[in-house]
C-alpha positions as CSV (number, residue, x, y, z in Angstrom):
1,M,-0.1,0.0,0.1
2,R,1.2,3.5,-0.7
3,L,1.6,6.1,1.6
4,G,0.2,9.7,0.9
5,L,0.9,12.7,3.1
6,R,-1.5,16.0,3.5
7,L,0.5,19.4,3.0
8,P,-0.4,21.8,5.8
9,Q,-2.8,24.4,4.9
10,R,-4.3,25.2,8.7
11,A,-3.5,28.8,10.2
12,G,-0.4,29.6,12.0
13,T,1.2,27.9,8.7
14,D,4.3,29.4,7.1
15,L,2.8,29.2,3.7
16,R,6.3,31.0,2.3
17,H,8.0,27.8,3.6
18,D,6.2,25.6,5.3
19,I,4.8,24.1,2.1
20,T,7.6,23.5,0.3
21,K,9.9,22.0,3.3
22,V,7.1,19.4,3.8
23,A,6.7,18.4,0.1
24,R,10.4,18.6,-0.4
25,T,11.0,16.6,2.5
26,A,8.4,13.8,2.5
27,E,9.0,13.0,-1.5
28,Q,12.5,12.3,0.0
29,A,11.5,10.1,3.3
30,G,9.6,8.0,0.3
31,F,6.0,9.2,0.4
32,D,4.1,8.5,-2.8
33,S,2.0,11.4,-3.0
34,V,1.0,15.1,-1.4
35,W,-2.5,16.2,-1.5
36,A,-4.4,19.5,-0.4
37,W,-7.8,19.7,1.2
38,E,-10.3,22.5,0.4
39,R,-12.4,25.4,2.5
40,L,-13.4,28.1,1.4
41,L,-14.0,30.3,4.5
42,F,-15.2,29.4,8.2
43,P,-18.6,30.8,9.3
44,V,-18.9,32.2,12.9
45,G,-22.6,30.8,13.4
46,P,-22.5,27.9,10.5
47,R,-25.9,27.1,9.1
48,N,-24.9,24.2,8.9
49,S,-22.2,21.4,10.5
50,L,-20.8,18.0,10.2
51,T,-21.5,17.3,13.7
52,P,-25.8,18.9,13.6
53,G,-26.0,21.6,16.4
54,E,-21.8,21.6,16.4
55,P,-19.3,24.0,15.6
56,W,-17.0,23.6,13.1
57,P,-13.5,22.2,13.8
58,S,-11.4,24.8,14.6
59,A,-9.0,23.7,12.2
60,Y,-11.6,24.2,9.7
61,R,-11.2,28.1,10.2
62,Q,-8.1,28.1,7.3
63,A,-7.3,25.9,4.9
64,A,-4.7,27.3,2.1
65,D,-6.1,27.5,-1.5
66,P,-5.3,23.4,-2.5
67,L,-3.8,24.5,-6.2
68,A,-1.7,26.9,-5.4
69,V,-0.4,24.5,-2.8
70,L,-0.2,22.2,-5.1
71,T,1.6,24.2,-7.0
72,A,4.3,25.6,-4.9
73,A,4.7,21.5,-3.9
74,A,5.1,19.9,-7.6
75,V,8.2,22.7,-8.2
76,V,10.1,21.3,-5.6
77,T,9.0,17.9,-6.1
78,E,10.1,15.1,-9.6
79,R,8.5,11.9,-8.3
80,V,5.6,12.0,-5.6
81,R,1.6,12.5,-6.9
82,L,0.1,15.9,-6.0
83,G,-3.6,15.2,-5.6
84,T,-6.8,17.2,-3.8
85,S,-9.3,15.6,-1.7
86,V,-10.8,16.9,-2.2
87,M,-11.6,20.0,-4.1
88,I,-15.3,20.9,-3.9
89,A,-16.9,21.2,-8.2
90,G,-20.2,22.9,-7.1
91,L,-17.9,26.5,-5.9
92,H,-15.8,27.0,-8.5
93,R,-17.0,27.2,-12.5
94,P,-16.2,24.3,-14.3
95,L,-14.5,25.3,-17.1
96,Q,-12.1,27.7,-14.8
97,L,-10.9,25.0,-13.1
98,A,-10.6,22.4,-16.0
99,K,-7.5,25.0,-16.9
100,S,-6.5,25.5,-13.7
101,M,-5.7,21.9,-13.1
102,A,-4.7,20.8,-16.6
103,S,-1.8,24.0,-16.2
104,L,-0.8,21.8,-12.7
105,D,-0.2,19.0,-14.5
106,Q,1.6,20.3,-16.7
107,I,3.8,22.5,-14.7
108,S,4.3,19.2,-12.3
109,G,5.6,17.1,-15.3
110,G,1.8,14.8,-15.8
111,R,1.6,14.3,-11.7
112,F,-2.0,15.8,-10.8
113,V,-4.1,13.9,-9.5
114,A,-8.0,15.5,-9.4
115,G,-9.8,14.4,-6.3
116,L,-13.7,16.1,-6.4
117,G,-16.3,16.1,-3.6
118,T,-20.1,17.4,-3.8
119,G,-19.7,19.2,-0.4
120,W,-21.6,19.7,2.0
121,A,-21.7,23.6,4.1
122,V,-24.7,25.5,3.2
123,D,-23.0,29.1,3.6
124,E,-19.9,28.2,1.1
125,F,-22.7,27.4,-1.7
126,D,-24.1,30.6,-0.7
127,A,-20.9,32.5,-0.5
128,V,-20.4,32.0,-4.1
129,G,-24.0,32.3,-5.3
130,A,-24.8,28.5,-6.1
131,D,-27.9,26.3,-4.8
132,V,-26.2,23.2,-2.8
133,S,-29.5,20.7,-3.2
134,E,-27.8,21.2,-6.8
135,R,-24.5,20.0,-6.0
136,G,-24.8,16.8,-7.1
137,R,-25.7,17.8,-10.8
138,L,-22.3,20.8,-10.3
139,L,-20.4,17.5,-9.9
140,D,-21.5,16.2,-12.4
141,E,-21.2,18.8,-15.1
142,T,-18.1,19.4,-14.1
143,L,-17.0,16.0,-14.9
144,D,-18.4,16.5,-18.8
145,V,-16.3,19.4,-18.5
146,L,-13.3,18.3,-17.3
147,E,-13.5,15.3,-20.0
148,V,-14.2,17.8,-23.0
149,A,-11.8,20.5,-22.2
150,W,-8.8,17.9,-21.9
151,G,-10.0,16.2,-24.2
152,P,-9.8,17.4,-28.6
153,D,-10.0,20.7,-29.7
154,P,-12.3,22.6,-30.7
155,V,-14.1,22.1,-27.8
156,R,-17.9,21.6,-27.6
157,Y,-20.7,21.7,-24.4
158,R,-23.8,22.7,-23.5
159,G,-24.3,22.3,-19.7
160,R,-27.0,23.8,-17.5
161,H,-24.2,26.6,-16.4
162,T,-21.4,26.2,-19.1
163,R,-21.4,26.8,-22.5
164,I,-18.5,25.8,-25.0
165,D,-19.0,26.6,-28.6
166,D,-15.8,25.6,-31.2
167,A,-13.3,26.5,-29.2
168,Y,-9.6,26.1,-27.9
169,V,-8.9,25.4,-24.6
170,L,-5.8,25.4,-23.7
171,P,-3.0,24.3,-22.0
172,K,-4.5,20.4,-22.1
173,P,-3.3,17.8,-18.8
174,A,0.4,16.7,-19.7
175,S,-1.0,12.9,-19.3
176,P,-4.6,11.5,-19.0
177,V,-5.3,12.8,-14.9
178,P,-6.9,10.1,-12.8
179,V,-10.1,11.8,-11.7
180,L,-11.2,10.2,-8.1
181,L,-14.1,11.0,-6.9
182,G,-15.1,11.2,-2.4
183,G,-18.1,10.5,-0.9
184,A,-19.9,8.1,0.8
185,V,-22.0,5.5,-0.5
186,D,-25.2,3.1,0.8
187,L,-25.4,-0.1,0.1
188,T,-29.0,-0.1,0.8
189,A,-32.0,-0.7,-1.3
190,G,-34.4,2.3,-2.0
191,G,-31.7,4.9,-3.6
192,G,-31.0,8.3,-2.1
193,P,-28.5,10.9,-2.6
194,K,-25.7,7.9,-1.4
195,A,-26.4,5.5,-3.5
196,R,-26.1,7.9,-6.6
197,V,-22.5,8.7,-5.3
198,L,-21.9,4.7,-5.5
199,E,-23.2,5.0,-9.0
200,R,-21.0,8.4,-9.7
201,I,-18.1,6.9,-8.5
202,A,-18.2,2.9,-10.5
203,R,-19.7,5.0,-13.6
204,R,-17.7,8.3,-14.1
205,A,-14.4,8.2,-11.8
206,D,-10.8,6.1,-11.3
207,G,-10.9,5.4,-8.1
208,W,-12.8,6.7,-4.7
209,L,-11.6,8.7,-1.8
210,P,-12.8,7.7,1.6
211,I,-13.1,8.5,5.0
212,P,-13.9,5.6,7.4
213,S,-15.2,6.3,10.7
214,A,-15.1,2.9,12.0
215,P,-12.1,1.6,13.5
216,G,-10.5,-2.1,12.9
217,P,-11.2,-5.1,11.6
218,V,-15.0,-3.2,11.4
219,G,-13.7,-0.7,9.4
220,A,-12.1,-2.5,6.9
221,E,-14.9,-5.0,6.9
222,R,-16.9,-2.3,5.9
223,L,-14.4,-0.9,3.7
224,R,-14.0,-3.7,1.7
225,T,-18.1,-4.2,0.9
226,E,-18.7,-0.9,-0.3
227,W,-15.3,-1.0,-2.5
228,D,-16.8,-4.7,-3.5
229,A,-20.2,-3.1,-4.6
230,I,-18.1,0.2,-5.8
231,R,-16.1,-2.1,-9.2
232,Q,-19.1,-4.3,-9.1
233,V,-21.5,-1.6,-10.5
234,A,-18.1,-0.4,-12.4
235,A,-18.0,-3.8,-14.3
236,E,-21.4,-4.2,-14.8
237,A,-20.8,-0.3,-16.7
238,G,-18.1,-1.7,-18.4
239,R,-15.4,-0.5,-17.1
240,D,-12.2,-2.4,-15.9
241,P,-12.3,-2.1,-12.1
242,S,-8.7,-3.2,-11.7
243,Q,-7.7,0.4,-13.4
244,M,-9.9,1.8,-10.5
245,E,-8.1,2.9,-7.7
246,M,-8.9,3.4,-3.7
247,V,-7.0,6.0,-1.7
248,V,-8.6,5.9,1.9
249,V,-7.8,9.2,4.0
250,G,-6.5,8.8,7.6
251,N,-7.4,12.1,9.9
252,V,-5.0,10.8,12.4
253,A,-5.8,11.8,15.8
254,F,-3.0,10.5,18.5
255,S,-3.7,10.2,22.2
256,D,-1.9,8.9,25.1
257,H,-4.1,5.8,26.4
258,S,-5.9,3.5,24.5
259,A,-8.8,4.5,22.6
260,G,-12.2,2.5,23.8
261,P,-14.2,0.1,21.8
262,G,-16.3,3.5,20.7
263,R,-13.3,5.4,19.0
264,S,-13.0,6.6,15.6
265,A,-10.8,5.0,12.7
266,F,-6.9,6.1,12.9
267,A,-7.9,7.8,16.4
268,G,-5.3,6.4,19.9
269,T,-2.5,5.6,20.3
270,R,0.4,4.9,17.9
271,A,-0.3,1.2,18.2
272,Q,-3.9,1.5,17.4
273,V,-3.6,4.3,14.4
274,L,-0.8,1.6,13.2
275,D,-3.6,-1.1,13.6
276,D,-6.1,1.0,11.7
277,V,-3.1,1.4,8.8
278,A,-3.3,-2.1,8.3
279,A,-6.9,-2.0,8.8
280,M,-6.8,-0.3,5.6
281,A,-4.5,-2.0,3.7
282,G,-6.3,-5.5,3.8
283,A,-9.3,-4.1,3.4
284,G,-7.9,-3.0,-0.4
285,A,-6.6,0.1,0.0
286,D,-4.6,1.1,-2.7
287,E,-3.5,3.9,-1.2
288,L,-3.2,5.7,2.2
289,I,-3.0,9.6,3.1
290,I,-1.8,10.6,6.4
291,D,-3.8,14.0,7.9
292,L,-1.9,15.4,11.1
293,N,-4.0,18.9,9.7
294,L,-7.2,18.7,10.9
295,Q,-5.8,17.9,14.7
296,D,-4.8,20.3,17.9
297,W,-2.2,18.9,19.2
298,W,0.6,19.7,17.1
299,Q,1.6,23.6,17.2
300,S,4.3,23.8,14.5
301,T,4.7,22.5,10.9
302,A,7.9,20.4,12.0
303,Q,5.8,18.7,14.4
304,M,3.6,17.5,12.3
305,L,6.1,16.6,9.7
306,D,8.2,15.0,12.6
307,A,5.0,13.1,13.2
308,A,4.1,12.0,9.8
309,L,7.8,10.7,9.4
310,E,7.6,8.8,12.4
311,I,4.0,7.4,11.4
312,R,5.6,5.8,7.8
313,E,8.7,4.7,9.5
314,E,6.5,2.6,11.9
315,V,4.7,1.4,8.4
316,V,7.4,0.3,6.9
317,A,9.4,-1.5,9.9
318,A,5.8,-3.6,10.0
319,G,5.5,-4.3,6.7
320,I,2.2,-2.8,5.7
């Protein structure tokens, strides 16, 4: 299983120096990829939250622009993949996003991975004049525009929000850009948003970016079942599921004491976190992103980087 590292983006990060230092060090240490995520703003009184009635996590207060972060990382690295996990499609004009991503892929020499999601924050959609209830359709149109804009010129496309009539759209990506989709999937009958997420990943994406909630064997079994379902639908649609990848996001939250049975995935002691890493590998994950951005225990980027390097050393020593 490959290992990726989420780059520092949150408040307190020295954006001029920390991003390039972490990216360069991660590549030298053997990480396979570096990743950036998107958060547009931090509402004082949010209209909705990940946990109903609760404020947003304090780490959400700043997330530096992901494509700018990855561009900085691109110019100081040669090998690692550079991915977004995730960008919120509905917050962007699709054609502008396609152009920015293609430019980054050129700058990086073909190492960009486009990770996209629907989003959930009403305040962010309101801020850009978009309708949060349309987020699935906005993602679908973005996928359409990426496909045509990165394809042969002249480009033609008519959508609900995008119109391109016989235009050259340059630059093109340096190589085919993998498009991965985030989101929770639903295996129960009756459809619904999560069932549509599964269908979209299976029929349109090059892979999945799940964030497991349950730890250890329970979380691994659930993840494997969901991934098998995605690949089955992909095969039924005439696609080759062996060409798809599952890149798991691990939000690491260390504690000094062993967490109980109700803990979240990647939360607890180093031994428990390592157990979860092994479980995700056993579930069929092709890659795991180590994310330390959301935790409050580290006070400097250097401290975060040291912890990330220690995790990688432990994973390698364990033969995962």
